[in-house]
N, C-alpha and C positions, 0 to 999 in steps of 0.2 A: 504494500499499499504506500503511495506517495506521501512522504511526512510533511504535509503542508504547514501543520502547526509549528513544527520544529524549525523548518526553514523560515517561517514567518517570525518566530521569536528571535532567531538569530539575525536575520535581516534588521529587524527593528532595534536591535541592541546597539547598532552603529549610530543611531539617533539618540536612544535613551541613556546610554553610557558614553556617547561621544563627547570629546572635548568641546569646549565653547567655540573654538576657532573652527572645528570641523562641522558643527551645526550651522555656523555662519556660512561655510562654503556650500553646504547643502541647500540652504535657503536661497543664497544668491544664485546658485546654478539653477534652481528650480525657476527662479524668477526670470532668468535669461531664456530658459526653455519655453516659459509662457510667453515672453516677448516674441520668440520665433513663431509659436503657433498663432499668435494674434496676426502677425504679418502673413503668415500662411493663408489664414481665413480671409483677410483682406484681399489677397490675390485671387483666391478661388471665387469669392462672391462679387468682385468687381471685374473680373476677366482682364485685369491689368497684365502687362507684358512680363513674361518670364525671362527674357533675354536682354542683354545689354548692360552697361555699367549704371545705368539709372533705375534698374528694376528693383521693386521691393524684395525680390528674390534674395539679394545679398543680406538684407535685414533678417530675412527668414533663416537662411543657413547659418549666419553668424550667430543668431540667438540659439538656435538649436544645437549647432556643433560646440559653441564655447560653453553653453550651459551643461551639456552632456560631459564635455571634457572636464569642467570644474568639479562637477559631482564625482566623476570617475577618479580623478587625481586626489580629491579629498578623501574618498573611501579608501583608495589604494595606499596613500601615505600613512593612514591610521595604522598600518601594519609595520611601518618603518621605524627604526631606532633613530629618533631625533630628540634633541633637547626640547624643553617646552618653549624656550625663546625662539630657537630656530624654526619650530614648527609654526608658531604664531606668525613670525615674520615672513617666512617663505609662503605660506598658504595665504596669509593676508595679502601679500603683494601679487600673488598668482590670481586671487579673486579679483583685485582691482584691475589688473591688466586684462582679464577676460572681459570685465564690465566696460573698460575704457574702449577696447577694440569694438564690441558690440553696439555701445552707444554711438560712437563716432560714425561707424558704418550706417546705422539706422538714421542718425541725424542727416547725413549727406543724402541718403536715399529720399527721405522726406523733403529735403530741400531741393531735389531734382538735380542734383549734380553728382559727378563721379566721386567716390570717397578715396580711392587710391590713384595715384599717378596724376593727380588733379593740382596743378600749381597755378591755376588761372588768377586767383585772388590771393591776397595776404592770408585770409582766413583758411581758404582752401589748402593753401600750401601748408599752413600750420597743422591742419587735420592730417594731410598725407604724411607729414614728417612725424607727427605723433603716433600714427598707425604703424609706421615703420619702426619707430623707437620701441612701441609696445611689443612688436614682434621680436625684437631682439631680446628684450627684457624676458620674454617667455622663454626664449632659448636658453638664457642663463639660469633661470629657476628650474626648468625641466632637467638641465644638466645636473644640478645641485641635487635634485630629487633622484636622479639615476644614479649618481655616485653613492647616495645613501642606500639605494636598493642593492648595490653591489657589495656593501659591507656584510661581514658575517652575521648571521642572525639565527641563533639556535632555537629561538622561540617560535619559529614558523616552519610548517611542513615544507619540505623540498619542493613539492608540486607548485604550491602557492607562490614560494619565493622565485622559482623559475619563471612562472607566469608573469610575475610582477617586473622581473628583470627584462624579459623580452618585450613586454608591453612598453616599458620606458625607453628601451633601445629604438623601438619603432616610433614612439612619439617624438624622440629627437629627430629622427628622419623626417618626420611630418613638418616640424617647425623649421628644418633646415630647408625643406622643399619650399615652404611658405616664404622664407627669407630670400631664396633664389628667385621666386616669382616677383616679389617686390623689387629686388635689385635689378632683374631684367627690365621690368617695367619703368623703373626710374632712369635707367640708362637710355632708353628709347625716348622718354620725355626730355631729358637733357639733351639728346641728340636732335631734338625739334620734331619728333614724330609721335605725339600723345595718342594719335588714333591707333597706331600699331601697338602701343603699350595696353590699350583697352582691348584690342582684338587678340593679342597673344600673350599677354602677361599672365593670364590665368590658365594657360593650357596644361599645367601640372595639377590642377585642382583634383581630378580624381585620385591621383597618388597621394596628395595631401590628405584627402578625406579617408582613404583607406588606412593609411598608416596612423592617423591620429587616433583612431578608435579601437586599436588593438589593446590599448591599455584598460579598456572596459571588458572586452570579449574574453581575453585569455585569463585574467585574474578572476572574473565571474565563473568561468568554466572551472577553474581550480577550486574556488569556493564551493561550488555545487558538488565537487568530488568529495569534499570534506564529509558530505552526508552518505556517501557510499562506502560499504564495508569491504573495501579493497585494501591491498597493501599499499604503503607509501610508493614503493617503487613502481607499482603499476599505475597509480595515479599520475606520477611524474611521466611516465611513457605516454599516457594519454594527452597530457599537456604539450609534451614535445611534439607528438604527431599533429594536433590542432595548430601549434605554432608554425610547424612546417608548412602546413596547408595555407595558413594566413599569409606566410612570407612568400609562398608560390604565387598567390593571388595578387599580392602587393608588387611583387617583382615583374609579373606580366603587365599589369596595368602601368607600372613606371616605365617600362620599356616602350609600351604603346604611346605613352604620353611624349617621352623624349624624342621618339621617331615619328611623332605626329600620325600614328596609325589608329584606325578604328579597331574596336574588339574583334570584329569579325575578319579583319584582314591581318592580324596579327599571326606570324609563324609559330609563336609560343602559345597560342591558344589552348591546345591540349594540356599543357602544364597548369594553365590557370583553372581549367576544368577539373584536373586531378586535385588541385588545391581546395576547390569548393567541395568536391566529394570527401576530402579528408576532414574538413570542418563539419560537414553534415554527419559524417560517420561518427566522430568523436562526440558531437552533440547528443546523437542518438543513443550512443553507448552510455553516456552519462545519465540520460533519462532512464534507460533501461536498468542501470545499476541503482539508481535511487529507488525505483519501483520494486525491483527483485532483491536487493541486498541493502536496505536502508539502515542507517544509524541516526541516533536522535541528537548526538552532541557534536554537531558541526561547528564550524569556526564562528565565533562570536567576538564582539569587540573586545580587545584586550585579553582574550583567552582562546588558546589553541585547543583543539579536541585533546582528549585524555585517553581515548581508546587505544589499545595496544598495537593497532595498525600503523600508528604513526611513530 
């Protein structure tokens, strides 16, 4: 039987037992997601354009992506060994950077002007440069979290620690790709071709999106595995298979983006399909394990499982 109540209690512990800065991150992340959903509803009900640098689509995607990323990073960093001061400072700055990026993009969308690569007025230039600075600040903060994740941590199961490390490594790749998009666009603007910046500056967005959300998918899978009565080595193998599948998908999308190829025309398409199948297979195996071999004491906030499988 699926242990719904056990999983629900464990999930709620990250709020009820969470530190104040963590609850702050969850609330702010949720508000950003709501902002994205509101802009999505406006797009759907007004029939506004989904294309171009002036579309409310950007406000939608930034709200949803940054909100989900903030919630994910807040949750994942609750497992890391950080001093109270470092946790408050780094998570607080990360939340502010996520809000700043989302608010400025949404503001420019409502003003009817491009948010990135726009130096037409003094105010627009200030917004564009602030967005770029915020992006580089996110790179620094995520790098700090990644370094913390790679420190020894005997309090965590190897499966969850592996998932967190791979997730943060992919998140670094995501923000580096974002920085590359900004740098390429600004170079085109300074070269006197802003239209080319708008047209091509975001061509790596699919790679940016996929690598950004590994920090949620892989640790969430590892967390669910803590409710399955398997050996820790088996759990870790499942995480590694899922990570390999995720990396294959991200790699194929990255090759397509850099080569300006469509998904259907990429020679590496079968590898991407294999990656999707690996992710689906691991997800189904975890669900099957929870149904057929459940345990009730999965990972909660501040407390690792105590069953002997760990």
